[in-house]
C-alpha positions in Angstrom: 5.0 24.6 -22.0 4.0 23.3 -18.4 5.8 21.4 -15.9 4.9 17.4 -16.5 6.2 14.3 -14.7 7.4 11.3 -17.2 7.6 8.0 -16.1 9.1 4.8 -17.9 7.0 2.0 -17.7 4.4 4.9 -18.4 1.3 3.9 -16.4 1.8 0.3 -14.9 5.0 -1.5 -13.8 5.3 -4.9 -11.2 6.3 -3.4 -7.8 10.0 -5.1 -7.6 10.2 -3.5 -11.2 12.6 -0.1 -11.0 10.6 2.7 -12.1 12.1 5.8 -14.1 11.0 9.1 -13.0 11.7 12.6 -15.1 9.9 16.4 -14.8 10.3 17.9 -18.4 8.7 21.9 -18.5 10.8 23.5 -15.6 12.5 26.4 -15.7 16.2 26.7 -16.0 18.0 25.6 -12.9 14.2 25.4 -11.0 14.2 24.4 -7.8 10.8 21.9 -6.6 10.1 19.5 -4.3 8.8 16.1 -5.6 6.3 13.9 -3.4 5.2 10.5 -3.6 2.2 8.8 -1.8 0.6 5.6 -1.5 -2.1 4.2 0.6 -2.4 0.5 1.9 -5.7 -1.2 1.7 -6.1 -0.2 5.5 -5.8 3.7 4.1 -3.0 4.5 5.9 -0.7 6.8 4.0 3.1 6.1 3.2 4.9 9.7 1.9 8.6 10.7 1.0 9.6 13.9 -0.5 12.6 15.0 -2.5 14.2 18.6 -3.6 16.3 18.9 -6.8 17.2 21.6 -8.9 16.2 21.1 -12.8 19.2 21.7 -15.1 20.1 24.6 -17.3 17.5 23.0 -19.9 14.7 22.5 -17.2 14.9 19.0 -17.6 14.7 16.7 -14.3 16.3 13.2 -14.7 16.0 11.1 -11.2 18.3 8.5 -12.9 21.1 11.9 -13.4 20.2 14.0 -10.8 21.1 14.1 -7.4 18.9 14.9 -4.8 19.5 17.9 -2.3 19.8 17.5 1.3 16.6 18.5 3.5 14.2 16.1 1.8 13.6 11.7 2.7 16.9 11.3 0.8 20.0 12.9 -0.5 22.2 11.9 -3.6 21.8 10.3 -6.9 18.8 7.8 -5.6 16.6 6.9 -8.8 14.3 5.1 -6.4 14.0 7.1 -3.7 11.0 8.4 -3.6 10.0 4.7 -3.6 12.2 3.0 -1.2 12.5 5.7 1.4 8.3 6.3 1.8 7.8 6.3 5.1 3.9 5.5 7.3 2.4 8.7 8.8 1.4 6.4 11.3 4.1 5.6 13.7 4.9 1.4 13.5 3.1 0.7 10.6 4.7 -1.4 7.9 3.5 -1.9 4.2 1.9 -4.8 2.9 0.1 -5.7 0.3 -3.2 -8.1 1.6 -5.0 -8.5 -2.0 -2.1 -9.4 -4.7 -4.9 -9.0 -7.6 -5.2 -5.1 -7.4 -2.2 -2.5 -7.6 -0.8 -0.2 -5.0 -1.6 3.2 -7.0 1.3 5.8 -6.4 1.0 9.3 -6.6 3.6 11.7 -7.7 3.4 15.4 -7.6 5.9 18.6 -8.1 5.8 21.4 -6.0 7.5 24.7 -6.4 10.8 25.4 -4.5 12.3 23.9 -0.9 10.0 25.6 1.7 9.3 23.8 4.6 5.9 23.7 3.2 4.9 22.4 -0.5 4.5 25.4 -2.9 2.6 25.7 -6.0 1.7 22.1 -7.3 3.1 22.5 -11.0 2.7 18.9 -12.1 0.8 15.3 -10.8 0.9 11.7 -12.4 -0.5 8.3 -10.9 0.9 5.2 -11.7 0.1 1.6 -10.7 2.5 -0.8 -9.2 1.4 -4.4 -9.8 1.5 -7.6 -8.4 0.8 -10.2 -11.1 2.3 -10.4 -14.3 -0.1 -10.8 -16.6 -1.1 -14.8 -17.1 0.0 -15.7 -13.8 -2.6 -17.8 -12.2 -3.4 -17.8 -8.9 -5.5 -20.5 -7.3 -7.0 -20.8 -3.9 -5.9 -24.3 -2.2 -8.0 -26.1 0.5 -7.2 -29.7 0.3 -6.9 -31.6 3.1 -6.0 -29.6 5.8 -3.6 -27.3 3.6 -4.6 -23.6 3.9 -2.8 -22.0 0.9 -2.4 -20.4 -2.6 -1.4 -21.6 -5.4 0.7 -18.8 -7.9 1.5 -20.5 -11.7 3.0 -18.4 -14.3 2.2 -18.1 -17.9 2.6 -21.4 -20.3 1.9 -25.1 -19.7 5.1 -25.7 -17.7 5.9 -27.7 -15.4 7.3 -25.0 -13.3 10.2 -25.5 -10.5 8.8 -25.6 -7.6 9.0 -23.5 -4.2 7.2 -23.3 -0.8 6.8 -19.9 0.7 6.5 -19.1 4.4 6.3 -16.0 5.9 6.8 -15.7 9.7 5.0 -14.6 13.3 2.1 -12.9 12.0 0.0 -15.6 10.7 -2.4 -15.3 7.8 -1.3 -15.7 4.7 0.8 -12.9 2.9 1.3 -13.6 -0.6 3.1 -11.0 -2.3 6.6 -12.7 -2.5 5.1 -15.5 -3.5 3.5 -14.0 -6.5 6.3 -11.7 -7.3 8.4 -14.6 -7.3 5.8 -16.5 -9.9 6.3 -13.6 -12.2 9.8 -15.3 -13.1 8.2 -18.6 -13.9 8.3 -20.2 -10.5 5.2 -22.3 -9.5 4.7 -21.0 -5.5 2.6 -21.9 -2.8 2.1 -19.4 -0.3 1.2 -21.7 2.7 -0.4 -20.2 5.8 0.5 -22.3 9.3 -1.4 -20.9 12.4 -4.1 -17.6 12.8 -5.9 -18.2 9.3 -9.5 -19.6 8.5 -9.7 -23.0 10.4 -6.0 -23.3 11.7 -4.7 -22.7 15.0 -5.2 -19.5 16.1 -1.8 -19.3 18.5 1.5 -20.3 18.3 1.4 -23.1 20.7 2.7 -26.0 18.8 3.2 -27.1 15.2 3.0 -30.7 13.2 5.7 -31.4 10.5 3.1 -33.4 9.4 0.8 -30.5 7.9 3.8 -29.1 5.9 4.4 -32.6 4.8 0.7 -32.5 3.1 2.0 -29.2 1.5 5.3 -30.8 0.3 3.3 -33.3 -1.3 0.6 -31.7 -3.0 3.6 -29.3 -4.4 5.5 -32.6 -5.5 1.9 -34.3 -7.3 1.1 -31.2 -9.1 1.0 -31.7 -12.4 2.3 -28.0 -13.2 5.1 -28.5 -10.6 8.8 -29.8 -11.9 10.0 -32.3 -10.1 12.0 -34.5 -8.9 12.0 -32.0 -5.7 11.0 -28.7 -4.8 12.6 -25.7 -2.8 11.6 -23.7 0.3 11.3 -20.0 1.2 11.0 -19.1 4.6 11.5 -15.4 6.5 11.9 -15.4 10.0 10.0 -17.9 12.0 9.0 -19.3 8.8 12.6 -19.9 8.1 13.4 -22.3 11.5 9.7 -23.9 10.1 11.6 -24.8 6.5 14.4 -25.6 8.0 12.8 -28.3 10.1 11.0 -29.6 6.7 14.3 -30.1 5.5 15.8 -32.0 7.7 13.0 -34.4 8.2 10.4 -34.3 5.3 11.3 -36.2 1.8 11.3 -34.2 -1.7 13.1 -31.2 -1.1 16.3 -29.8 -2.8 17.0 -26.1 -2.0 16.0 -24.4 1.0 16.1 -20.5 0.9 16.3 -18.8 4.4 15.9 -15.1 5.4 17.0 -14.1 8.6 16.0 -17.2 9.8 17.0 -19.7 13.1 18.8 -23.0 13.1 16.9 -23.5 16.5 13.2 -24.0 16.9 11.9 -20.6 18.5 8.4 -20.1 19.5 6.5 -22.8 20.0 7.1 -27.0 20.2 7.6 -28.3 17.1 6.8 -32.4 16.4 6.7 -34.7 14.0 5.6 -38.9 14.6 7.5 -39.3 17.8 9.8 -36.3 17.6 9.4 -33.2 19.6 11.6 -30.1 19.6 11.2 -27.8 22.3 11.1 -23.8 21.3 14.5 -22.2 22.7 14.3 -20.5 25.7 14.0 -17.0 26.1 14.6 -14.5 28.7 12.5 -11.3 29.1 15.0 -9.4 31.8 17.5 -9.2 28.2 14.7 -7.1 26.4 16.0 -3.6 26.6 13.2 -0.9 26.4 14.4 2.8 24.7 12.3 5.7 26.1 10.0 6.0 23.4 8.7 2.8 24.4 10.4 0.5 21.1 11.7 -2.6 22.3 15.1 -4.4 21.6 14.7 -8.2 21.9 17.8 -9.0 20.1 19.7 -10.6 23.1 16.2 -12.3 24.6 16.8 -15.7 23.0 19.2 -18.5 24.8 21.5 -19.6 22.6 21.0 -22.6 21.2 24.5 -24.2 21.8 24.2 -24.0 25.4 22.7 -26.4 28.1 19.2 -27.7 27.5 18.6 -25.2 24.7 20.5 -27.4 22.6 17.6 -29.6 22.0 15.8 -26.5 20.0 19.0 -26.7 17.3 17.1 -28.3 14.1 19.4 -31.3 13.2 19.6 -29.8 9.2 22.6 -32.0 9.1 19.7 -34.9 8.4 18.8 -32.5 5.3 19.2 -33.7 2.0 18.9 -30.3 0.0 21.3 -27.3 -0.7 20.9 -24.0 1.6 21.1 -20.1 1.2 21.2 -17.9 3.9 20.4 -14.4 3.6 21.4 -12.1 6.5 20.9 -8.7 7.4 23.4 -8.0 9.5 21.8 -4.9 11.5 18.4 -7.4 12.1 17.9 -6.7 15.7 15.0 -9.5 16.0 17.5 -12.2 16.5 21.1 -13.1 15.3 20.7 -14.1 11.9 24.4 -14.2 11.6 25.3 -16.2 14.1 22.7 -18.8 13.0 23.8 -18.9 9.6 27.3 -19.1 10.8 26.6 -22.3 13.1 24.3 -24.0 10.7 27.4 -23.9 8.4 29.5 -25.5 11.2 27.2 -27.8 12.0 26.3 -28.9 8.2 30.0 -29.5 7.4 30.9 -31.0 10.8 28.6 -33.8 9.3 30.5 -33.6 5.8 27.1 -32.1 3.9 27.9 -29.1 1.6 28.9 -25.7 2.8 25.6 -23.7 2.4 25.9 -20.7 1.1 25.7 -17.0 3.4 24.7 -14.0 1.8 25.6 -10.9 4.3 24.3 -7.7 4.1 25.6 -4.7 6.3 23.0 -2.4 7.1 19.9 -4.5 6.4 17.5 -5.4 9.3 15.2 -8.2 9.5 12.1 -7.8 7.2 14.6 -8.0 3.8 11.6 -7.8 1.7 11.1 -8.1 -2.4 12.7 -5.1 -3.9 10.9 -1.8 -3.3 9.0 -2.2 -0.4 10.0 1.0 2.3 12.2 -0.5 5.2 10.3 -1.1 8.2 12.3 -0.2 11.6 9.9 -0.5 14.2 6.6 -2.0 14.5 4.2 -4.6 16.6 5.4 -7.8 17.4 2.9 -10.0 18.2 4.1 -12.2 20.7 6.0 -9.2 22.0 2.8 -6.8 22.3 4.8 -3.5 22.1 6.6 -2.5 18.6 10.3 -3.9 18.5 12.8 -2.5 16.8 14.2 -4.9 13.4 17.0 -2.6 12.2 18.2 -2.1 9.2 19.6 1.8 7.9 17.4 2.6 4.8 19.6 3.2 1.8 21.4 0.0 2.6 18.1 -2.0 3.3 17.1 -1.1 -0.3 20.3 -2.2 -1.6 20.3 -5.3 0.1 16.4 -6.4 -0.9 17.4 -5.7 -4.7 20.5 -8.0 -4.3 18.8 -10.9 -2.3 16.0 -11.3 -4.4 18.3 -11.7 -7.7 20.3 -14.3 -4.7 17.3 -16.0 -4.2 15.8 -16.7 -8.1 19.4 -17.8 -9.1 19.7 -20.0 -6.2 16.3 -21.9 -7.1 17.3 -21.7 -10.8 20.2 -23.6 -10.5 19.0 -26.2 -7.6 15.8 -26.5 -9.1 16.2 -26.3 -12.9 19.5 -27.5 -13.2 20.4 -24.1 -15.5 23.1 -21.7 -14.1 21.6 -18.3 -13.5 24.8 -16.2 -14.5 24.3 -13.3 -12.1 26.6 -12.4 -9.5 26.6 -10.6 -5.9 26.7 -7.0 -6.1 27.8 -6.4 -2.3 
């Protein structure tokens, strides 16, 4: 019998779902190299390889068989061939631009463990999709709002969430649509560098974000009385500002966010919050030209920089801080701890803080490969994001469960029954 690859689910799975991989029809204890390949929408290639030895029966099940040293990873890693994918182009990050089409994953099995691939023994293709059947994608152009709303199948109403990304700008939809697969109405909101929105990150007006909050609160498919906010990086401090000044927000989850306003002036009515000061002399650049910007920002507890600290004690919501302890973009753990101190000093509920050792800045939905370094729009050079691939992958899986459990608890009043595995 010729070797073949067996996948479960067979042809298509959601991007954040595990994929079981096995090879059958090999010789007893045969040595093989497995390779996965995926091209993003710009044509950039991501690959991972792993060396294996089949069992006495010629079967190779990645859930039971450890990878041998010499590939992209070693040890028992059933999903290693996905989380270990690395770009062939330096400083390139995997993002999904069009969520309506899947990524195509190519799997190949080669003979032996040589530096160059041996004879091709088997191959298979698998679609990694972003939208569950029945999830509706609704472009939103109401007033000034530039966004995309994802609605789960069924009649609703559904718990509502606004999702914000960071300084990359544009309108990333992939996290919002993956979250909508689990029963949330999620609005992916652009805030600059998209269509007719401002091109630069110079100043932000909270009135724009207030329009988006009101849009969700008034939507017939959104279950009130309040909504949730989810923000990563710069999107995180925007979410804290929204929670601090705007009505109708019940739960705010931040992924490596800041409790100080960063990068641009923030205005709301007669209030102005200046951006946290920055000192470029504190940026360290390695011989390979990658910048470590972890120490660039000033301390928001000192001197005039205290004006940048967002008054999160005004918020009427619960907070969840997801923290990568190896974040090299900024000091996420320090921000979370200081935010917690400030809330408690004002008699507010202590926020949930979930810390992940070995996780970097870009904590994405599960099975996005870790991006160790890529171009930073504001610095104009590649910067280090931090993280160790296996720990980072595990953090993404757990954080995804934590975020859903947090929103379920606070937006639907139902306990979720998940507990942290880390």
